[in-house]
ChimeraX commands (.cxc) that place a marker at each C-alpha (Angstrom):
marker #1 position 75.71,131.06,139.90 radius 0.5
marker #1 position 76.21,133.65,142.58 radius 0.5
marker #1 position 73.22,135.17,141.69 radius 0.5
marker #1 position 71.21,132.28,142.27 radius 0.5
marker #1 position 72.63,131.61,145.56 radius 0.5
marker #1 position 70.71,133.97,148.23 radius 0.5
marker #1 position 73.37,133.44,150.68 radius 0.5
marker #1 position 75.97,134.73,148.82 radius 0.5
marker #1 position 74.47,137.17,146.41 radius 0.5
marker #1 position 73.30,138.82,149.19 radius 0.5
marker #1 position 76.28,139.19,151.18 radius 0.5
marker #1 position 78.34,141.55,149.12 radius 0.5
marker #1 position 81.62,140.25,150.50 radius 0.5
marker #1 position 82.94,138.83,146.99 radius 0.5
marker #1 position 81.64,137.54,143.72 radius 0.5
marker #1 position 83.49,134.04,143.98 radius 0.5
marker #1 position 81.60,131.12,145.59 radius 0.5
marker #1 position 84.67,129.67,147.62 radius 0.5
marker #1 position 87.46,132.61,148.05 radius 0.5
marker #1 position 90.12,132.83,149.64 radius 0.5
marker #1 position 88.65,133.92,153.14 radius 0.5
marker #1 position 92.34,136.37,152.94 radius 0.5
marker #1 position 92.50,137.39,149.84 radius 0.5
marker #1 position 88.54,137.19,148.63 radius 0.5
marker #1 position 90.51,136.46,145.90 radius 0.5
marker #1 position 89.74,132.66,143.52 radius 0.5
marker #1 position 92.60,129.76,145.17 radius 0.5
marker #1 position 95.46,129.62,142.54 radius 0.5
marker #1 position 96.35,126.43,144.12 radius 0.5
marker #1 position 94.75,123.36,146.23 radius 0.5
marker #1 position 98.49,122.08,147.18 radius 0.5
marker #1 position 97.76,123.22,150.91 radius 0.5
marker #1 position 94.30,122.44,151.35 radius 0.5
marker #1 position 94.98,119.23,149.43 radius 0.5
marker #1 position 97.96,117.90,151.87 radius 0.5
marker #1 position 95.61,119.09,154.67 radius 0.5
marker #1 position 92.64,117.30,153.39 radius 0.5
marker #1 position 94.79,113.98,152.55 radius 0.5
marker #1 position 96.54,114.42,156.03 radius 0.5
marker #1 position 93.52,114.29,158.52 radius 0.5
marker #1 position 91.67,111.61,156.18 radius 0.5
marker #1 position 94.93,109.19,156.64 radius 0.5
marker #1 position 95.24,108.69,152.69 radius 0.5
marker #1 position 99.39,109.13,152.87 radius 0.5
marker #1 position 100.82,109.70,149.84 radius 0.5
marker #1 position 97.38,109.86,147.89 radius 0.5
marker #1 position 97.72,112.73,144.86 radius 0.5
marker #1 position 94.73,114.38,143.32 radius 0.5
marker #1 position 96.66,113.02,139.77 radius 0.5
marker #1 position 95.58,109.55,141.56 radius 0.5
marker #1 position 91.86,110.74,140.98 radius 0.5
marker #1 position 92.52,111.22,137.08 radius 0.5
marker #1 position 94.21,107.94,136.57 radius 0.5
marker #1 position 91.77,105.94,138.18 radius 0.5
marker #1 position 88.55,107.72,136.86 radius 0.5
marker #1 position 90.18,106.85,133.18 radius 0.5
marker #1 position 90.32,102.99,134.07 radius 0.5
marker #1 position 86.89,102.90,135.34 radius 0.5
marker #1 position 85.61,104.78,132.20 radius 0.5
marker #1 position 87.66,102.26,129.82 radius 0.5
marker #1 position 86.52,99.49,131.79 radius 0.5
marker #1 position 82.83,100.65,131.30 radius 0.5
marker #1 position 83.29,100.32,127.73 radius 0.5
marker #1 position 83.73,103.67,126.69 radius 0.5
marker #1 position 85.98,104.49,123.98 radius 0.5
marker #1 position 89.17,105.65,124.16 radius 0.5
marker #1 position 88.58,108.81,121.89 radius 0.5
marker #1 position 85.72,109.53,124.53 radius 0.5
marker #1 position 87.93,109.27,127.46 radius 0.5
marker #1 position 90.81,111.29,125.91 radius 0.5
marker #1 position 87.95,114.09,125.31 radius 0.5
marker #1 position 86.77,113.81,128.83 radius 0.5
marker #1 position 90.31,114.04,130.06 radius 0.5
marker #1 position 91.69,116.89,127.71 radius 0.5
marker #1 position 94.40,114.87,125.70 radius 0.5
marker #1 position 95.15,115.89,122.01 radius 0.5
marker #1 position 96.90,112.39,121.15 radius 0.5
marker #1 position 95.14,108.77,121.90 radius 0.5
marker #1 position 98.79,107.69,123.54 radius 0.5
marker #1 position 98.24,110.02,126.28 radius 0.5
marker #1 position 95.01,108.61,127.54 radius 0.5
marker #1 position 96.50,104.57,126.85 radius 0.5
marker #1 position 99.00,105.45,130.02 radius 0.5
marker #1 position 96.05,106.18,132.23 radius 0.5
marker #1 position 93.76,102.81,131.08 radius 0.5
marker #1 position 94.37,99.39,132.94 radius 0.5
marker #1 position 91.88,97.30,131.17 radius 0.5
marker #1 position 90.64,94.41,133.59 radius 0.5
marker #1 position 90.81,91.65,132.45 radius 0.5
marker #1 position 87.24,90.97,132.15 radius 0.5
marker #1 position 87.29,93.94,129.84 radius 0.5
marker #1 position 89.98,92.21,127.48 radius 0.5
marker #1 position 87.85,88.89,127.50 radius 0.5
marker #1 position 84.93,90.69,126.34 radius 0.5
marker #1 position 86.27,92.19,123.68 radius 0.5
marker #1 position 88.18,89.37,122.24 radius 0.5
marker #1 position 84.23,87.16,122.37 radius 0.5
marker #1 position 82.91,89.97,120.91 radius 0.5
marker #1 position 85.71,89.81,118.08 radius 0.5
marker #1 position 85.22,86.16,117.70 radius 0.5
marker #1 position 81.62,86.24,117.67 radius 0.5
marker #1 position 81.53,87.96,113.98 radius 0.5
marker #1 position 84.19,84.92,112.74 radius 0.5
marker #1 position 83.32,82.46,111.10 radius 0.5
marker #1 position 85.60,79.23,110.78 radius 0.5
marker link #1:1,2 radius 0.2
marker link #1:2,3 radius 0.2
marker link #1:3,4 radius 0.2
marker link #1:4,5 radius 0.2
marker link #1:5,6 radius 0.2
marker link #1:6,7 radius 0.2
marker link #1:7,8 radius 0.2
marker link #1:8,9 radius 0.2
marker link #1:9,10 radius 0.2
marker link #1:10,11 radius 0.2
marker link #1:11,12 radius 0.2
marker link #1:12,13 radius 0.2
marker link #1:13,14 radius 0.2
marker link #1:14,15 radius 0.2
marker link #1:15,16 radius 0.2
marker link #1:16,17 radius 0.2
marker link #1:17,18 radius 0.2
marker link #1:18,19 radius 0.2
marker link #1:19,20 radius 0.2
marker link #1:20,21 radius 0.2
marker link #1:21,22 radius 0.2
marker link #1:22,23 radius 0.2
marker link #1:23,24 radius 0.2
marker link #1:24,25 radius 0.2
marker link #1:25,26 radius 0.2
marker link #1:26,27 radius 0.2
marker link #1:27,28 radius 0.2
marker link #1:28,29 radius 0.2
marker link #1:29,30 radius 0.2
marker link #1:30,31 radius 0.2
marker link #1:31,32 radius 0.2
marker link #1:32,33 radius 0.2
marker link #1:33,34 radius 0.2
marker link #1:34,35 radius 0.2
marker link #1:35,36 radius 0.2
marker link #1:36,37 radius 0.2
marker link #1:37,38 radius 0.2
marker link #1:38,39 radius 0.2
marker link #1:39,40 radius 0.2
marker link #1:40,41 radius 0.2
marker link #1:41,42 radius 0.2
marker link #1:42,43 radius 0.2
marker link #1:43,44 radius 0.2
marker link #1:44,45 radius 0.2
marker link #1:45,46 radius 0.2
marker link #1:46,47 radius 0.2
marker link #1:47,48 radius 0.2
marker link #1:48,49 radius 0.2
marker link #1:49,50 radius 0.2
marker link #1:50,51 radius 0.2
marker link #1:51,52 radius 0.2
marker link #1:52,53 radius 0.2
marker link #1:53,54 radius 0.2
marker link #1:54,55 radius 0.2
marker link #1:55,56 radius 0.2
marker link #1:56,57 radius 0.2
marker link #1:57,58 radius 0.2
marker link #1:58,59 radius 0.2
marker link #1:59,60 radius 0.2
marker link #1:60,61 radius 0.2
marker link #1:61,62 radius 0.2
marker link #1:62,63 radius 0.2
marker link #1:63,64 radius 0.2
marker link #1:64,65 radius 0.2
marker link #1:65,66 radius 0.2
marker link #1:66,67 radius 0.2
marker link #1:67,68 radius 0.2
marker link #1:68,69 radius 0.2
marker link #1:69,70 radius 0.2
marker link #1:70,71 radius 0.2
marker link #1:71,72 radius 0.2
marker link #1:72,73 radius 0.2
marker link #1:73,74 radius 0.2
marker link #1:74,75 radius 0.2
marker link #1:75,76 radius 0.2
marker link #1:76,77 radius 0.2
marker link #1:77,78 radius 0.2
marker link #1:78,79 radius 0.2
marker link #1:79,80 radius 0.2
marker link #1:80,81 radius 0.2
marker link #1:81,82 radius 0.2
marker link #1:82,83 radius 0.2
marker link #1:83,84 radius 0.2
marker link #1:84,85 radius 0.2
marker link #1:85,86 radius 0.2
marker link #1:86,87 radius 0.2
marker link #1:87,88 radius 0.2
marker link #1:88,89 radius 0.2
marker link #1:89,90 radius 0.2
marker link #1:90,91 radius 0.2
marker link #1:91,92 radius 0.2
marker link #1:92,93 radius 0.2
marker link #1:93,94 radius 0.2
marker link #1:94,95 radius 0.2
marker link #1:95,96 radius 0.2
marker link #1:96,97 radius 0.2
marker link #1:97,98 radius 0.2
marker link #1:98,99 radius 0.2
marker link #1:99,100 radius 0.2
marker link #1:100,101 radius 0.2
marker link #1:101,102 radius 0.2
marker link #1:102,103 radius 0.2
marker link #1:103,104 radius 0.2
marker link #1:104,105 radius 0.2
view
């Protein structure tokens, strides 16, 4: 990545794309930067983990199976994935209708 970016590769300052400006090393935490960004954006009590939760819910509601969502999230156990997925009523209804379509009465 660094070699592909001429402004960084030619600068010779440090090998990291987005280093800590004081140490020229990779950041070890985003806590302070996230707090500043959140405050300036007026997001209040919004956490990075909230984005993970939303992404999992959006994937599930888009029809992505729990196994795939769990892999994306790095979960070893499907129960962890279940906590993140709040299914929309339309998704649940579509699941019932899909199952009922194959039933013979």
